[in-house]
C-alpha positions in Angstrom: 36.3 30.1 14.1 33.4 29.3 11.9 31.4 25.8 12.8 29.4 25.6 9.5 26.1 23.4 10.8 24.4 21.2 7.9 20.8 22.2 8.0 17.9 19.3 8.4 16.2 18.8 5.7 14.3 15.9 5.3 12.6 13.2 8.0 11.3 9.8 6.6 8.7 7.5 8.8 11.2 4.3 10.1 8.6 2.7 11.8 4.6 3.3 12.7 4.1 2.0 16.4 0.1 2.1 16.2 -2.3 -0.3 16.8 -1.6 -4.0 15.5 -4.3 -5.1 17.6 -7.8 -3.3 18.6 -10.2 -6.0 19.1 -11.9 -9.9 19.2 -9.6 -12.3 19.0 -5.8 -13.5 19.2 -4.6 -16.5 18.3 -1.0 -18.1 19.3 0.7 -20.3 16.8 1.6 -23.6 18.1 5.2 -23.6 18.1 4.7 -20.0 20.3 6.7 -18.2 17.9 4.1 -16.0 16.1 0.9 -14.3 17.6 -2.2 -13.9 15.0 -3.8 -10.6 16.1 -7.1 -9.1 14.9 -7.2 -5.7 13.9 -10.5 -4.2 12.1 -10.2 -5.5 8.3 -6.9 -7.4 8.6 -5.2 -10.2 10.7 -1.5 -8.9 11.6 0.7 -11.9 12.3 3.2 -10.9 15.4 6.7 -11.9 15.8 6.6 -12.6 19.6 11.0 -12.5 19.8 10.5 -8.7 18.7 6.9 -7.5 18.6 7.2 -6.1 15.0 4.3 -7.4 12.3 6.2 -9.7 10.0 2.8 -10.2 7.5 -1.1 -8.9 7.3 -3.4 -10.5 5.8 -6.2 -8.6 4.3 -8.3 -8.3 1.1 -6.7 -6.0 -1.5 -8.7 -2.3 -1.3 -10.6 -1.7 -4.1 -11.5 1.7 -4.6 -14.7 2.6 -3.6 -15.8 0.0 -1.8 -16.0 -0.1 2.1 -13.2 -2.1 3.8 -15.0 -5.6 4.8 -14.5 -5.5 8.8 -13.6 -8.9 10.0 -15.8 -9.9 13.0 -13.6 -13.1 14.0 -11.2 -15.7 12.9 -9.5 -18.8 13.9 -6.4 -20.6 13.1 -6.1 -24.3 12.0 -4.4 -26.5 14.5 -1.2 -27.1 11.9 -1.0 -22.9 11.8 -1.4 -23.5 7.9 -5.0 -21.9 7.2 -6.8 -19.2 8.7 -10.3 -18.9 8.3 -12.0 -15.2 8.9 -15.7 -13.7 9.4 -16.8 -10.6 7.6 -19.3 -7.6 8.2 -20.4 -9.0 4.8 -21.2 -12.2 5.8 -18.6 -13.7 3.7 -16.6 -16.4 5.2 -12.8 -16.5 3.9 -9.9 -19.3 3.8 -6.3 -18.0 3.7 -2.7 -19.5 3.5 -0.4 -18.6 6.2 1.6 -16.8 3.8 -2.0 -15.0 3.3 -3.0 -15.6 -0.1 -6.9 -15.9 -0.4 -7.9 -19.6 -1.1 -11.6 -20.0 -0.4 -14.3 -17.7 0.3 -18.3 -18.5 0.5 -21.2 -16.9 1.8 -21.8 -18.0 5.5 -25.6 -17.9 5.3 -26.2 -16.6 9.2 -28.6 -13.9 9.8 -26.7 -11.4 11.4 -23.0 -11.6 12.5 -21.2 -14.2 13.0 -19.4 -15.0 16.2 -17.1 -17.5 16.7 -15.1 -19.5 13.9 -13.3 -22.7 14.8 -11.5 -25.7 12.9 -11.3 -29.4 13.3 -7.6 -30.8 13.6 -6.6 -32.8 10.3 -9.5 -32.2 8.2 -11.3 -29.7 5.9 -14.4 -29.4 8.7 -15.0 -26.2 10.4 -17.8 -24.7 12.6 -19.5 -21.4 12.4 -21.7 -19.7 15.1 -23.6 -17.0 14.7 -25.5 -13.7 16.7 -28.5 -15.8 15.4 -28.1 -18.7 18.0 -27.0 -21.2 15.2 -24.3 -23.3 14.6 -23.1 -24.1 11.1 -20.6 -27.0 10.1 -19.0 -26.9 6.8 -16.8 -28.6 4.6 -14.7 -25.7 2.9 -13.3 -27.8 0.5 -16.9 -28.4 -0.9 -17.9 -24.8 0.6 -21.2 -26.9 1.3 -22.6 -26.6 4.9 -23.0 -30.0 6.3 -25.6 -29.4 9.3 -27.2 -26.6 10.9 -28.2 -26.9 14.8 -30.1 -24.0 16.3 -30.7 -25.9 19.8 -28.8 -22.7 21.6 -30.5 -19.2 22.9 -28.5 -16.0 22.1 -25.3 -15.0 20.4 -22.7 -18.0 20.5 -19.9 -17.0 22.4 -18.2 -20.6 22.7 -17.7 -22.9 20.1 -15.3 -26.2 20.4 -14.9 -29.3 18.7 -14.5 -32.5 20.3 -10.2 -32.8 20.7 -10.7 -36.9 19.9 -10.4 -37.3 16.0 -12.5 -40.5 15.8 -15.7 -38.5 17.3 -17.7 -35.9 15.3 -19.0 -33.9 18.5 -18.9 -30.1 18.5 -19.7 -28.4 21.7 -21.2 -24.5 22.1 -22.8 -22.5 24.2 -24.7 -18.8 24.2 -26.8 -16.5 26.5 -28.8 -19.5 28.0 -26.0 -20.6 30.6 -25.7 -23.6 28.9 -23.3 -26.0 27.0 -24.8 -27.9 24.4 -23.3 -31.1 22.7 -24.1 -32.2 19.3 -22.5 -35.2 17.0 -22.9 -33.3 13.2 -22.5 -37.0 11.6 -25.6 -38.1 13.0 -27.0 -35.0 13.3 -28.4 -35.0 16.9 -28.2 -33.2 19.8 -26.3 -35.5 22.8 -26.4 -33.6 25.8 -27.0 -30.6 27.6 -24.4 -29.4 30.2 -26.3 -27.2 33.2 -24.9 -25.9 35.9 -23.9 -22.3 35.2 -26.1 -19.3 36.3 -24.5 -16.9 34.1 -23.2 -16.7 30.4 -20.4 -19.8 29.5 -16.7 -18.2 28.4 -14.6 -21.0 28.0 -14.0 -24.2 28.2 -10.8 -26.6 28.0 -10.8 -30.6 27.1 -8.2 -32.8 29.5 -5.4 -34.7 27.3 -7.3 -37.6 27.9 -10.4 -36.8 26.4 -12.4 -37.9 29.5 -13.4 -34.4 31.3 -14.1 -30.7 30.2 -13.9 -28.1 32.3 -15.5 -24.3 32.1 -16.0 -21.1 33.4 -18.0 -18.5 33.1 -19.0 -14.9 34.5 -21.1 -17.0 37.7 -17.4 -16.7 39.3 -17.4 -20.5 39.2 -15.2 -23.0 37.6 -17.3 -26.4 37.0 -15.5 -29.8 35.7 -17.8 -32.1 33.6 -17.6 -36.1 32.9 -17.5 -36.1 29.2 -18.8 -40.1 29.5 -21.3 -39.8 31.9 -22.5 -35.7 31.4 -22.5 -35.0 34.9 -21.0 -32.2 36.8 -18.1 -33.7 38.7 -17.2 -30.9 40.8 -17.7 -26.6 40.9 -15.5 -24.7 42.3 -16.1 -21.3 43.3 -13.4 -18.4 42.3 -15.3 -15.4 43.5 -14.0 -13.4 40.3 -16.1 -13.4 37.1 -13.7 -15.6 34.8 -13.3 -15.2 31.2 -10.4 -17.7 30.1 -9.7 -21.3 31.4 -7.4 -23.7 29.9 -5.9 -27.3 30.9 -2.3 -27.4 31.7 0.1 -30.4 31.2 1.6 -32.4 33.5 5.2 -32.0 33.3 5.3 -28.0 34.9 6.9 -26.9 38.4 5.5 -23.8 39.6 7.2 -20.8 41.5 6.3 -21.8 44.2 7.8 -25.1 44.2 4.8 -27.0 43.5 5.7 -29.7 40.8 2.7 -31.1 38.9 5.1 -34.0 37.8 5.4 -35.8 40.6 3.6 -39.0 40.3 1.0 -38.1 43.2 -0.4 -35.6 40.8 -0.2 -37.4 37.2 -3.6 -38.3 37.8 -5.0 -34.4 38.7 -6.6 -31.8 36.7 -4.8 -28.5 36.9 -6.3 -25.4 34.9 -5.3 -21.8 34.7 -8.0 -19.3 35.1 -8.2 -15.8 34.6 -10.3 -12.6 34.7 -11.8 -9.9 36.6 -9.2 -9.8 39.1 -6.1 -9.4 36.2 -4.1 -12.5 37.8 -3.9 -15.7 36.6 -4.6 -18.5 39.2 -3.9 -22.6 38.8 -6.4 -24.9 40.8 -6.6 -28.9 40.9 -10.1 -29.4 40.0 -10.4 -33.2 41.2 -9.8 -31.9 45.4 -10.6 -27.9 44.0 -7.8 -26.1 45.6 -5.7 -23.2 44.5 -2.1 -24.3 44.0 -0.9 -20.7 42.6 -1.9 -17.0 42.8 0.0 -14.8 40.6 1.3 -11.5 42.4 2.2 -8.4 41.1 0.3 -9.0 37.4 1.0 -6.1 34.6 -2.7 -6.1 34.6 -4.6 -4.0 37.3 -8.0 -5.8 38.7 -11.0 -4.6 37.0 -12.7 -1.5 38.7 -15.7 -2.5 38.8 -17.2 -5.7 39.9 -18.3 -7.8 36.8 -16.1 -5.8 34.6 -13.4 -7.2 32.7 -9.6 -7.2 33.0 -8.8 -9.9 31.3 -10.6 -11.0 28.0 -8.6 -13.7 26.6 -6.4 -16.2 27.9 -3.7 -19.0 26.1 -1.6 -21.7 26.5 1.7 -23.1 24.6 2.3 -26.4 25.6 5.5 -26.1 23.5 6.9 -23.4 25.1 5.6 -23.6 28.8 4.1 -20.2 28.6 0.8 -18.4 29.2 -0.7 -15.5 27.5 -3.1 -13.1 28.5 -5.0 -10.1 26.7 -5.9 -7.5 28.4 -8.6 -5.3 28.4 -7.4 -1.9 26.8 -5.5 -4.5 24.3 -2.1 -5.2 25.8 -0.7 -8.9 25.5 1.3 -10.1 27.9 3.5 -13.8 28.1 4.4 -15.1 31.2 6.9 -18.1 31.6 4.9 -20.4 33.7 8.2 -22.1 35.8 9.1 -18.6 37.5 5.8 -16.8 36.2 8.2 -14.0 35.0 7.0 -11.4 32.4 8.8 -12.5 29.1 7.0 -10.1 26.5 4.6 -7.3 26.7 3.0 -6.1 23.5 1.2 -3.4 23.5 -1.6 -4.2 20.7 -3.2 -0.6 20.9 -2.8 2.8 23.1 -4.8 5.2 23.6 -4.5 8.9 22.9 -1.1 9.7 23.1 -0.4 12.6 25.4 3.6 12.5 26.0 6.7 10.8 25.1 9.8 11.1 26.2 13.3 9.6 26.1 15.0 8.2 29.3 18.4 6.6 30.1 21.8 6.3 28.7 22.2 7.3 25.1 18.1 7.8 25.6 17.9 4.4 25.2 14.8 3.8 26.7 10.9 5.8 25.5 8.2 6.4 28.0 4.8 6.8 26.5 1.5 8.3 28.1 -1.3 7.2 26.4 -5.0 8.8 27.6 -4.2 6.2 30.9 -3.1 5.8 34.3 -0.1 3.2 33.5 3.1 5.0 31.2 4.1 2.4 28.8 8.2 2.4 29.2 9.7 0.9 25.4 13.1 -0.2 24.9 13.5 1.5 21.6 16.0 -1.6 20.2 13.1 -4.2 20.3 10.1 -2.0 21.2 9.6 -4.5 24.1 7.2 -2.7 26.5 7.1 -2.5 30.4 3.7 -0.9 32.0 4.3 1.3 34.5 1.5 1.2 37.3 1.1 3.9 40.1 -1.0 7.1 39.2 -4.6 6.8 39.9 -5.9 8.9 37.0 -4.6 9.7 33.5 -1.3 10.6 32.5 -0.7 14.0 31.4 3.1 14.6 31.2 6.3 13.2 30.9 10.3 14.5 31.8 13.2 12.9 32.3 17.0 13.7 33.2 19.4 10.6 32.8 18.0 7.1 33.9 15.2 9.2 36.0 11.5 10.0 34.4 9.0 12.7 35.9 5.6 12.3 35.4 2.3 13.9 36.2 -1.5 12.9 36.2 -5.1 14.2 36.4 -4.7 12.7 40.3 -3.3 16.1 40.9 0.0 14.2 42.0 3.9 13.8 40.1 6.0 11.0 40.4 9.5 9.9 39.9 10.6 6.9 38.5 13.9 5.1 38.8 15.1 3.3 35.8 17.7 0.1 36.1 19.4 -0.4 32.9 20.9 -3.4 33.9 17.8 -5.4 33.7 15.3 -3.3 31.9 13.0 -2.5 35.0 11.9 0.6 36.4 10.3 1.8 40.0 8.7 4.4 41.5 10.9 6.3 44.1 9.3 9.6 45.0 5.6 11.4 44.8 4.3 14.8 45.2 0.9 15.5 46.3 0.5 19.4 46.8 -1.6 19.8 44.0 -5.3 20.4 43.8 -6.1 19.5 40.3 -4.6 17.9 37.1 -1.0 18.6 37.1 -0.6 19.2 33.4 3.1 19.9 33.0 6.5 18.5 34.3 10.1 19.5 34.0 13.3 18.7 35.4 16.1 21.1 35.7 18.9 20.9 32.4 21.7 21.0 34.3 21.2 18.9 37.6 18.1 16.8 38.8 17.8 18.5 42.0 15.2 20.5 41.2 11.8 19.8 38.9 8.8 22.0 38.3 5.3 21.2 38.0 2.1 23.3 36.6 -1.5 22.3 37.0 -5.3 23.5 36.5 -5.4 25.1 39.6 -3.1 27.8 38.0 -0.1 27.3 40.2 3.7 26.7 39.4 5.6 25.1 42.1 9.2 23.9 42.2 10.0 20.8 43.9 13.0 19.5 45.6 14.7 16.3 44.3 16.5 14.1 46.9 20.3 12.8 46.0 19.2 9.2 46.4 16.0 7.3 46.9 15.5 4.6 49.6 15.0 0.9 48.5 11.4 0.1 49.1 9.7 2.9 50.2 8.5 5.8 48.0 9.4 9.0 49.3 7.6 12.3 49.7 8.8 14.9 47.7 9.6 18.5 49.2 7.5 21.7 47.6 10.0 24.1 47.8 8.2 27.3 46.5 4.3 28.2 45.4 3.0 30.6 43.4 -0.5 31.4 41.5 1.1 32.0 37.9 -1.6 32.4 35.7 -5.6 33.7 35.6 -6.3 30.0 33.5 -5.0 26.4 32.8 -1.0 26.6 32.8 -0.9 24.3 29.9 3.3 23.4 29.9 6.6 24.5 31.8 10.1 24.5 31.1 13.4 25.5 32.8 16.2 26.9 30.8 19.4 25.1 29.9 21.3 26.9 33.0 18.5 26.3 35.4 17.7 30.2 36.1 14.6 30.5 34.9 11.2 28.9 34.6 9.0 29.6 31.6 5.2 29.0 31.7 2.3 29.1 28.8 -1.2 29.6 29.6 -4.6 29.1 28.2 -4.9 33.2 29.3 -3.3 33.6 26.1 0.6 34.4 28.0 3.2 33.0 28.5 5.7 34.7 31.4 9.2 33.6 32.8 10.0 33.1 36.6 13.2 32.7 38.3 13.5 29.2 39.7 14.8 30.3 43.3 12.1 32.1 44.6 10.0 32.4 41.5 9.6 36.2 41.0 7.9 37.4 38.1 10.4 38.4 36.0 8.3 39.3 32.5 5.3 38.5 30.8 4.9 37.5 27.0 1.9 39.1 25.5 0.9 38.5 21.6 -0.6 35.6 21.3 -4.6 35.7 20.3 -5.6 32.4 21.6 -4.1 30.0 24.4 -1.0 29.2 24.5 0.1 25.7 24.4 3.9 24.6 24.4 6.7 26.7 25.4 10.9 25.9 24.9 14.2 27.9 25.7 16.8 27.6 23.1 20.0 25.5 23.9 22.1 28.2 23.1 20.4 31.8 22.6 18.4 33.7 25.3 15.9 32.8 23.3 12.1 31.5 24.0 9.7 30.0 21.5 5.8 29.5 22.4 3.5 27.3 20.3 -0.7 29.1 20.2 -4.2 28.1 19.1 -3.8 31.0 16.9 -2.3 28.6 14.6 1.2 30.3 14.7 4.6 29.9 16.6 6.7 32.4 17.8 10.2 33.7 18.9 10.9 36.1 22.1 13.9 38.0 23.2 14.8 36.6 27.1 16.3 39.7 27.5 13.4 42.5 26.7 10.5 40.2 26.4 10.0 41.4 22.7 8.5 39.1 20.1 11.5 38.2 17.9 9.8 36.7 14.7 6.3 34.6 14.1 5.8 31.8 11.9 3.0 31.1 10.4 2.1 27.7 8.2 -0.1 25.6 10.3 -4.0 25.8 9.6 -4.9 24.8 13.2 -3.8 25.0 16.6 0.3 24.5 17.2 0.3 22.1 19.9 4.3 21.3 20.7 7.7 22.6 19.1 11.0 21.5 19.7 14.6 23.2 18.7 16.9 21.5 16.5 20.4 21.7 15.3 21.6 24.2 17.9 18.8 26.5 18.0 19.2 27.1 14.2 16.2 25.1 14.0 12.7 23.7 15.5 10.0 21.0 14.8 6.5 22.1 15.3 3.2 19.9 15.3 -0.1 21.0 15.2 -4.0 19.9 15.5 -4.0 19.7 11.3 -1.8 16.7 11.9 1.1 18.1 10.0 4.3 18.7 11.5 7.0 21.2 10.1 10.7 21.8 10.0 11.7 25.6 10.4 14.8 27.3 9.8 14.7 30.2 12.0 17.1 32.5 10.4 15.0 33.0 6.8 11.6 32.3 8.5 11.2 29.5 5.9 9.5 26.1 6.4 12.1 23.7 5.0 9.7 20.2 5.3 6.0 19.3 5.9 5.9 15.9 7.1 2.2 13.9 7.0 1.5 10.9 8.6 -0.7 11.5 11.5 -4.3 11.5 11.0 -5.7 13.6 13.9 -4.1 16.0 16.7 -0.1 15.6 17.3 0.1 16.1 21.0 3.9 15.3 21.7 7.6 15.7 20.2 10.5 13.9 21.4 14.1 14.5 19.5 16.9 12.4 20.5 19.6 14.3 22.1 21.8 12.7 18.9 18.8 14.6 17.0 19.1 11.4 14.2 15.3 10.8 14.5 12.4 12.2 16.7 9.1 10.5 17.9 6.1 12.2 17.2 2.4 10.5 18.7 -1.1 12.3 19.0 -4.8 11.6 19.1 -4.6 8.9 16.2 -2.9 6.4 18.7 -0.1 6.0 16.5 3.5 6.8 17.6 5.7 7.4 14.7 9.6 7.2 14.4 10.9 9.5 12.1 14.7 9.5 10.9 16.8 12.1 9.2 17.4 11.4 6.0 19.1 14.6 5.1 22.5 13.3 3.8 21.2 10.5 2.4 18.7 12.2 0.0 21.6 14.8 -0.6 24.2 11.6 -1.5 21.4 9.7 -3.1 20.6 12.9 -5.6 24.3 13.2 -6.3 25.0 10.0 -7.2 21.7 10.3 -9.7 23.0 13.3 -11.0 26.3 11.7 -11.5 24.7 8.5 -13.4 22.3 11.1 -15.6 26.0 12.8 -16.6 27.5 9.8 -17.5 24.7 8.3 -19.6 24.1 11.1 -21.2 28.0 11.0 -22.5 27.4 7.5 -23.6 24.1 8.8 -25.4 26.5 11.2 -27.4 29.1 9.0 -28.0 26.4 6.3 -29.0 25.1 9.3 -32.1 28.5 10.0 -33.5 28.8 6.7 -33.9 25.8 5.8 -35.9 24.8 3.2 -33.2 20.7 4.4 -33.7 19.1 2.1 -31.8 21.1 1.5 -28.7 20.9 5.5 -28.7 17.7 5.2 -29.0 16.8 3.2 -25.9 19.2 5.1 -24.1 17.4 8.6 -24.7 14.0 6.3 -23.8 15.4 5.5 -20.9 16.2 9.0 -19.6 13.3 10.1 -20.6 14.3 13.1 -23.3 11.7 13.2 -25.6 13.5 16.0 -28.0 16.5 13.8 -28.0 14.3 10.9 -28.7 12.7 13.0 -31.6 16.0 13.6 -33.3 17.2 10.2 -33.1 13.8 9.4 -34.7 14.1 12.0 -37.7 17.7 10.5 -38.3 15.9 7.0 -38.7 13.4 8.6 -41.2 16.6 9.6 -43.1 18.1 6.6 -43.3 16.8 4.3 -45.8 18.7 1.1 -44.3 16.7 1.1 -41.3 13.1 1.6 -41.0 11.2 3.4 -38.6 8.5 0.4 -37.9 11.3 -2.2 -38.0 13.1 -0.4 -35.3 10.0 1.0 -33.2 8.6 -2.7 -32.9 12.4 -3.9 -32.0 11.8 -2.0 -28.6 10.2 -3.2 -25.4 7.4 -2.5 -23.7 8.5 -0.1 -21.0 10.4 1.7 -24.2 7.1 1.4 -26.1 5.4 3.2 -23.5 8.0 6.2 -22.9 8.3 6.1 -26.8 4.5 6.7 -27.0 4.6 9.5 -24.6 7.5 11.5 -26.3 5.2 11.2 -29.2 2.4 13.2 -27.6 4.6 15.6 -26.4 6.2 16.1 -30.1 2.4 16.3 -31.7 1.9 19.6 -29.6 4.1 21.0 -32.1 3.1 21.5 -36.1 6.7 21.1 -36.6 6.8 17.6 -35.3 3.6 16.2 -36.3 5.0 13.8 -38.9 7.2 12.1 -36.7 4.4 12.4 -34.1 2.0 11.1 -36.1 4.2 8.5 -38.1 5.0 6.6 -34.3 1.5 6.9 -33.0 0.4 5.4 -36.2 3.0 2.6 -35.3 2.1 2.0 -31.7 -1.8 2.3 -31.7 -1.7 -0.2 -34.4 0.3 -2.6 -32.3 -2.5 -1.9 -29.1 -5.1 -2.3 -31.5 -3.6 -5.7 -32.3 -3.5 -6.2 -28.3 0.4 -6.7 -29.0 1.2 -4.4 -26.6 -0.5 -2.9 -23.5 -0.2 0.6 -21.9 -1.7 1.7 -18.8 -4.0 5.6 -19.3 -4.4 4.7 -22.6 -7.8 7.0 -23.1 -6.1 10.3 -21.5 -3.3 9.6 -23.7 -5.8 9.4 -26.7 -7.8 12.5 -25.8 -4.6 14.5 -25.3 -3.2 13.3 -28.9 -7.1 13.8 -30.2 -7.5 17.4 -30.8 -4.1 18.2 -32.1 -4.4 15.7 -34.6 -7.5 17.2 -35.7 -5.8 20.3 -36.1 -3.0 18.7 -38.2 -5.0 17.1 -40.7 -7.0 20.3 -41.3 -4.0 22.1 -42.2 -2.6 19.4 -44.3 -5.9 19.2 -46.0 -5.5 22.6 -46.4 -2.1 22.7 -48.2 -3.5 20.1 -49.8 -6.1 22.3 -51.3 -3.8 25.1 -51.7 -1.3 23.1 -53.9 -4.2 21.8 -56.5 -5.2 25.4 -56.8 -1.3 26.3 -58.0 -1.3 23.6 -60.0 -4.4 24.3 -61.8 -3.2 27.8 -62.3 0.0 27.0 -63.5 -1.4 24.9 -66.1 -4.1 28.2 -67.0 -1.1 30.2 -67.3 1.0 28.0 -70.2 0.6 28.8 -73.9 -2.4 27.0 -75.8 0.0 25.7 -77.9 2.7 24.3 -75.2 -0.6 22.6 -73.8 -1.1 20.5 -76.6 2.6 19.4 -77.0 2.6 18.3 -73.5 -0.4 16.9 -73.6 0.6 14.7 -76.5 4.2 14.2 -74.6 2.0 13.0 -71.9 -0.2 10.5 -74.3 
């Protein structure tokens, strides 16, 4: 019995998981439910629960003008206002809803590096690269005072939290913290103690003390009343963030900050070069807690950064850290469990694959030694650490994930779907160069294959079970030097008997899985071959190449069956769809194409990426797929072929019903209703027929009819009239309509977009009609004169006397 398979035609973007945070500042809302992230010329508001962008705060783009990049921003203490500082030197005040309230010139010489709100007032402060600090009243858009006692770029800027005090603290490149009274316009104190740049400071809740950290690897406790150092605590790592903690917290190690003996003590959280959060008690210089198994790796070089920012939300009892590679990690303090990982920015996406039961999870390799592991239901992410260099390829079998990297190794990861955890269970290290591609067997997971820049193809034995705590070593079953140049891709056939490899030597090759015997070479591509894929049902191989083509090959005789041309650049990856009847291809031109093999036709071209597309991952049920590339965007595409067809059918049915209604109205002589419906359906010649009927009907004036229409109908009527105007037979109706509507436009009673273009289209034909009518009038006068001349003289006298 023949089975009818519906061809896929249309895929639409559902979600673009591109960068929502690329640089600069992030702020946490007071209730801990939203995070405000800086991304080029916009501020993205992220819902912490689902990781989705709920709002973008950005200036409306004006064509021809360069976007005004945001250098830094601040969130008011009540979460109701956002202040942004721009490359243009402008300061802009926004409401929480994203509406721009005020805008004024910042007056700094150079970029503004810091902005801050004073609680419960209209006072703000800005610090610039010109070493100046300016205090503003944004209601009046006026500068109250400017201070220039700091040196270099202002990196720290804070108001005193006590609302009764008009003090502001700032630090630049001179290792000092200056304190001014902006109402008295005087420098009150200079806190000198750091020997490197000050990176952050925080006030105690009783306003008596201040703690500061810097890149000199120490934390200093200051007395705000005496303006002196109380403690200098060596932390032995470069620090970027410090936050005073409330005394109502119990730590995972059992230490209770809320015990009576601890109520007068000062507890702080610090983070920086080490990649882990530490909690210290300042009055006794004791470390209370050190985070273990941090999601952020320690900085590779001394003095460089791992964590760039530390945030604290007392309402939710959570700490948030921002990593150097723009990941946002939120921890619950009582357990230090990772509550949420948000990937603010992914570098170039090199590979993508589905993992787990019902392919619920998505593994992504992003030009990093870490693998980003997403739950596709909410795009919550885990960062998998294990490789020591950039991960290049991913493959999966049920709940196992296989990865390879530039560290010459492959790793197997096991996914625990119950608690969304992933652990490395096995490792293979036999290659001598970067491992560019890996794949599992399709029927079972007892074997996997890998290819490398060392030109070798290896087959590995995958253990049936794994040890609980140890990472076991994989056994290499067979090795062969497969190609003359780098090998780009490897694939195993659906029956687990054949292996296909693709290389920069312009060939693809077939091998037996059991003993790696060469079975054949596929020659024909003019440049390097990037990808090979076995058809899921036929004895056919698909290959993509830098020669901009996709080829289909017969497994039995190694002949090229078909060649597909359409991409303008290298075709980097492809995958079969629809039981092998169709396939998707993606290239360096940023395009994804859908092909039907039977007729060699391209059914659709999907353009969303801005650069090379390195990876495609098709869901097993083929309802959607993911793509990723060098533009750092991970895009989800949904198959909407059936929905489109249903929508088109419903639209056609609706048009048929409306046309029937239109005919009924014409029969019933309901001219005005018929005219409105014809304009709604955009039927110019049926509209012309109705206009001609109105012109013949003496009871209904054309002017009154046209003026009773709404603006949308008038605009459609104007477009129809310009269409009629191109035909001399219809020029009378067209000119009458143009006359009525242009008078309305000139009286400013009716506005239309693109009027200038419409007038330009109408003028040549109107002038031609005018010339023709002028010639007709001349001819008519000449005929009248001729007729009068042909009449007898007496008759003419009688006629003249009668006329008198």
